[in-house]
N, CA, C and O atoms as a DFTB+ gen file, in Angstrom:
312 C
 N C O
     1  1     -12.654     -26.837       5.214
     2  2     -12.708     -25.565       4.519
     3  2     -12.832     -24.418       5.514
     4  3     -12.236     -23.359       5.314
     5  1     -13.599     -24.616       6.581
     6  2     -13.771     -23.564       7.578
     7  2     -12.466     -23.270       8.291
     8  3     -12.176     -22.118       8.613
     9  1     -11.669     -24.316       8.541
    10  2     -10.376     -24.120       9.203
    11  2      -9.445     -23.310       8.315
    12  3      -8.698     -22.460       8.801
    13  1      -9.490     -23.575       7.012
    14  2      -8.647     -22.834       6.074
    15  2      -9.029     -21.358       6.055
    16  3      -8.157     -20.491       6.096
    17  1     -10.322     -21.069       5.994
    18  2     -10.775     -19.679       5.990
    19  2     -10.426     -18.979       7.292
    20  3     -10.026     -17.815       7.283
    21  1     -10.574     -19.681       8.419
    22  2     -10.216     -19.098       9.707
    23  2      -8.722     -18.797       9.761
    24  3      -8.318     -17.730      10.225
    25  1      -7.905     -19.728       9.290
    26  2      -6.450     -19.512       9.277
    27  2      -6.084     -18.354       8.360
    28  3      -5.191     -17.568       8.678
    29  1      -6.758     -18.246       7.240
    30  2      -6.498     -17.146       6.310
    31  2      -6.846     -15.801       6.939
    32  3      -6.078     -14.847       6.816
    33  1      -7.982     -15.713       7.605
    34  2      -8.404     -14.475       8.253
    35  2      -7.428     -14.099       9.365
    36  3      -7.038     -12.938       9.481
    37  1      -7.034     -15.072      10.179
    38  2      -6.087     -14.798      11.262
    39  2      -4.757     -14.329      10.691
    40  3      -4.152     -13.394      11.217
    41  1      -4.295     -14.968       9.622
    42  2      -3.035     -14.586       8.998
    43  2      -3.091     -13.161       8.464
    44  3      -2.127     -12.409       8.606
    45  1      -4.202     -12.786       7.854
    46  2      -4.316     -11.447       7.284
    47  2      -4.456     -10.367       8.349
    48  3      -4.109      -9.211       8.109
    49  1      -4.957     -10.732       9.513
    50  2      -5.136      -9.745      10.569
    51  2      -3.903      -9.566      11.450
    52  3      -3.844      -8.624      12.241
    53  1      -2.930     -10.446      11.325
    54  2      -1.717     -10.315      12.122
    55  2      -0.895      -9.132      11.638
    56  3      -0.784      -8.895      10.435
    57  1      -0.319      -8.390      12.578
    58  2       0.526      -7.272      12.150
    59  2       1.809      -7.779      11.488
    60  3       2.398      -8.774      11.910
    61  1       2.209      -7.080      10.464
    62  2       3.392      -7.479       9.714
    63  2       4.423      -6.370       9.833
    64  3       4.118      -5.205       9.579
    65  1       5.625      -6.721      10.213
    66  2       6.714      -5.766      10.297
    67  2       7.278      -5.551       8.903
    68  3       7.560      -6.509       8.183
    69  1       7.439      -4.290       8.526
    70  2       7.904      -3.961       7.187
    71  2       9.246      -3.248       7.295
    72  3       9.365      -2.246       8.000
    73  1      10.243      -3.756       6.607
    74  2      11.521      -3.078       6.487
    75  2      11.641      -2.592       5.059
    76  3      11.808      -3.389       4.136
    77  1      11.557      -1.283       4.877
    78  2      11.545      -0.731       3.537
    79  2      12.868      -0.078       3.166
    80  3      12.962       0.566       2.121
    81  1      13.876      -0.228       3.989
    82  2      15.145       0.413       3.689
    83  2      15.903      -0.357       2.624
    84  3      15.961      -1.587       2.635
    85  1      16.479       0.397       1.712
    86  2      17.342      -0.249       0.728
    87  2      18.698      -0.493       1.382
    88  3      18.973       0.024       2.464
    89  1      19.527      -1.268       0.733
    90  2      20.825      -1.616       1.300
    91  2      21.710      -0.383       1.481
    92  3      22.462      -0.298       2.452
    93  1      21.626       0.564       0.561
    94  2      22.458       1.766       0.661
    95  2      22.025       2.648       1.830
    96  3      22.868       3.190       2.544
    97  1      20.724       2.791       2.026
    98  2      20.231       3.600       3.148
    99  2      20.624       2.958       4.475
   100  3      21.048       3.644       5.406
   101  1      20.482       1.657       4.552
   102  2      20.815       0.949       5.788
   103  2      22.299       1.103       6.106
   104  3      22.661       1.365       7.253
   105  1      23.162       0.942       5.100
   106  2      24.605       1.057       5.322
   107  2      24.980       2.480       5.730
   108  3      25.821       2.671       6.608
   109  1      24.366       3.471       5.103
   110  2      24.671       4.862       5.440
   111  2      24.233       5.187       6.857
   112  3      24.946       5.892       7.572
   113  1      23.076       4.690       7.281
   114  2      22.595       4.972       8.627
   115  2      23.401       4.231       9.690
   116  3      23.623       4.760      10.780
   117  1      23.835       3.023       9.384
   118  2      24.598       2.261      10.366
   119  2      26.009       2.783      10.530
   120  3      26.590       2.661      11.609
   121  1      26.576       3.365       9.477
   122  2      27.954       3.839       9.561
   123  2      28.053       5.265      10.084
   124  3      29.118       5.664      10.556
   125  1      26.986       6.041      10.017
   126  2      27.056       7.432      10.463
   127  2      26.651       7.535      11.924
   128  3      25.860       6.741      12.433
   129  1      27.225       8.551      12.586
   130  2      26.891       8.824      13.980
   131  2      26.098      10.124      14.083
   132  3      26.308      10.917      15.000
   133  1      25.191      10.333      13.139
   134  2      24.445      11.594      13.104
   135  2      23.285      11.621      14.088
   136  3      22.658      12.665      14.268
   137  1      22.993      10.513      14.717
   138  2      21.914      10.484      15.695
   139  2      20.553      10.193      15.097
   140  3      19.555      10.187      15.819
   141  1      20.485       9.949      13.790
   142  2      19.211       9.623      13.143
   143  2      18.934       8.149      13.390
   144  3      19.791       7.298      13.152
   145  1      17.756       7.860      13.860
   146  2      17.393       6.469      14.116
   147  2      16.951       5.803      12.812
   148  3      16.156       6.371      12.064
   149  1      17.459       4.612      12.542
   150  2      17.044       3.903      11.313
   151  2      15.541       3.634      11.279
   152  3      14.950       3.588      10.201
   153  1      14.917       3.455      12.439
   154  2      13.477       3.212      12.457
   155  2      12.703       4.419      11.933
   156  3      11.677       4.269      11.269
   157  1      13.205       5.619      12.238
   158  2      12.530       6.828      11.758
   159  2      12.621       6.925      10.242
   160  3      11.649       7.292       9.582
   161  1      13.787       6.597       9.685
   162  2      13.946       6.622       8.235
   163  2      13.060       5.557       7.601
   164  3      12.452       5.795       6.558
   165  1      12.987       4.388       8.224
   166  2      12.141       3.310       7.719
   167  2      10.677       3.742       7.714
   168  3       9.959       3.479       6.749
   169  1      10.233       4.394       8.770
   170  2       8.849       4.876       8.822
   171  2       8.574       5.900       7.726
   172  3       7.497       5.900       7.129
   173  1       9.532       6.762       7.466
   174  2       9.375       7.747       6.402
   175  2       9.259       7.107       5.039
   176  3       8.459       7.539       4.210
   177  1      10.057       6.075       4.801
   178  2      10.009       5.379       3.513
   179  2       8.662       4.694       3.333
   180  3       8.066       4.758       2.258
   181  1       8.185       4.040       4.381
   182  2       6.880       3.373       4.300
   183  2       5.780       4.409       4.073
   184  3       4.854       4.161       3.302
   185  1       5.867       5.562       4.730
   186  2       4.883       6.636       4.550
   187  2       4.873       7.112       3.105
   188  3       3.804       7.336       2.538
   189  1       6.042       7.268       2.502
   190  2       6.113       7.720       1.117
   191  2       5.611       6.671       0.129
   192  3       5.209       7.019      -0.981
   193  1       5.626       5.400       0.510
   194  2       5.136       4.339      -0.373
   195  2       3.618       4.359      -0.497
   196  3       3.074       3.773      -1.433
   197  1       2.932       5.010       0.411
   198  2       1.471       5.020       0.401
   199  2       0.924       5.798      -0.798
   200  3      -0.083       5.396      -1.382
   201  1       1.561       6.886      -1.166
   202  2       1.011       7.780      -2.178
   203  2       0.861       7.159      -3.568
   204  3      -0.166       7.393      -4.205
   205  1       1.813       6.387      -4.072
   206  2       1.562       5.766      -5.378
   207  2       0.346       4.828      -5.365
   208  3      -0.406       4.775      -6.338
   209  1       0.159       4.101      -4.280
   210  2      -1.001       3.214      -4.188
   211  2      -2.304       4.016      -4.132
   212  3      -3.304       3.614      -4.726
   213  1      -2.296       5.138      -3.427
   214  2      -3.488       5.985      -3.390
   215  2      -3.810       6.541      -4.768
   216  3      -4.975       6.577      -5.165
   217  1      -2.793       6.975      -5.502
   218  2      -3.029       7.512      -6.843
   219  2      -3.593       6.448      -7.781
   220  3      -4.525       6.720      -8.537
   221  1      -3.040       5.253      -7.737
   222  2      -3.552       4.169      -8.584
   223  2      -4.986       3.839      -8.204
   224  3      -5.820       3.602      -9.079
   225  1      -5.283       3.820      -6.914
   226  2      -6.643       3.553      -6.462
   227  2      -7.621       4.615      -6.925
   228  3      -8.732       4.298      -7.348
   229  1      -7.214       5.879      -6.847
   230  2      -8.094       6.968      -7.285
   231  2      -8.344       6.919      -8.788
   232  3      -9.467       7.150      -9.239
   233  1      -7.316       6.622      -9.559
   234  2      -7.485       6.518     -11.016
   235  2      -8.399       5.339     -11.346
   236  3      -9.274       5.446     -12.206
   237  1      -8.195       4.223     -10.665
   238  2      -9.061       3.065     -10.886
   239  2     -10.505       3.352     -10.540
   240  3     -11.414       2.935     -11.258
   241  1     -10.726       4.068      -9.438
   242  2     -12.087       4.428      -9.042
   243  2     -12.723       5.370     -10.058
   244  3     -13.904       5.234     -10.377
   245  1     -11.948       6.324     -10.567
   246  2     -12.474       7.259     -11.567
   247  2     -12.860       6.520     -12.848
   248  3     -13.898       6.811     -13.442
   249  1     -12.039       5.577     -13.273
   250  2     -12.356       4.791     -14.467
   251  2     -13.605       3.951     -14.237
   252  3     -14.455       3.844     -15.121
   253  1     -13.719       3.356     -13.056
   254  2     -14.909       2.570     -12.711
   255  2     -16.168       3.429     -12.790
   256  3     -17.166       3.011     -13.376
   257  1     -16.129       4.620     -12.206
   258  2     -17.305       5.502     -12.230
   259  2     -17.658       5.921     -13.656
   260  3     -18.836       5.974     -14.010
   261  1     -16.641       6.222     -14.484
   262  2     -16.905       6.627     -15.860
   263  2     -17.540       5.491     -16.657
   264  3     -18.474       5.716     -17.427
   265  1     -17.036       4.280     -16.474
   266  2     -17.597       3.136     -17.207
   267  2     -19.012       2.826     -16.744
   268  3     -19.872       2.463     -17.547
   269  1     -19.249       2.973     -15.438
   270  2     -20.588       2.727     -14.909
   271  2     -21.576       3.753     -15.449
   272  3     -22.702       3.410     -15.812
   273  1     -21.154       5.006     -15.501
   274  2     -22.021       6.063     -16.028
   275  2     -22.303       5.835     -17.513
   276  3     -23.417       6.075     -17.978
   277  1     -21.301       5.374     -18.255
   278  2     -21.478       5.117     -19.682
   279  2     -22.455       3.967     -19.907
   280  3     -23.288       4.037     -20.811
   281  1     -22.366       2.904     -19.094
   282  2     -23.299       1.784     -19.207
   283  2     -24.720       2.222     -18.894
   284  3     -25.662       1.806     -19.569
   285  1     -24.880       3.058     -17.878
   286  2     -26.228       3.538     -17.513
   287  2     -26.797       4.394     -18.631
   288  3     -27.993       4.319     -18.911
   289  1     -25.971       5.205     -19.277
   290  2     -26.435       6.046     -20.379
   291  2     -26.864       5.177     -21.561
   292  3     -27.872       5.460     -22.208
   293  1     -26.103       4.125     -21.840
   294  2     -26.467       3.221     -22.940
   295  2     -27.756       2.476     -22.631
   296  3     -28.581       2.272     -23.521
   297  1     -27.939       2.071     -21.387
   298  2     -29.159       1.349     -21.006
   299  2     -30.366       2.270     -21.097
   300  3     -31.450       1.819     -21.465
   301  1     -30.208       3.535     -20.775
   302  2     -31.314       4.489     -20.848
   303  2     -31.678       4.817     -22.289
   304  3     -32.837       5.089     -22.603
   305  1     -30.668       4.789     -23.165
   306  2     -30.915       5.117     -24.576
   307  2     -31.640       3.984     -25.301
   308  3     -32.302       4.219     -26.312
   309  1     -31.521       2.779     -24.802
   310  2     -32.154       1.636     -25.485
   311  2     -33.567       1.493     -25.120
   312  3     -34.241       0.584     -25.605
């Protein structure tokens, strides 16, 4: 069991390369000679993917705080 947990931790800590380009973006960048590096576009796409996750996290945290406050109010009223 310890070996499994160690392997899991090592696996999660390894850096993972992410390619977020869609097929159309990749084809457009490879066929054009505009001087734009595909890696820069890929980094931009990954950067833009962060915001939906942040919004979902913030909404989840707000709901958690509201439910916790409601439970505390009910416990105080009893």
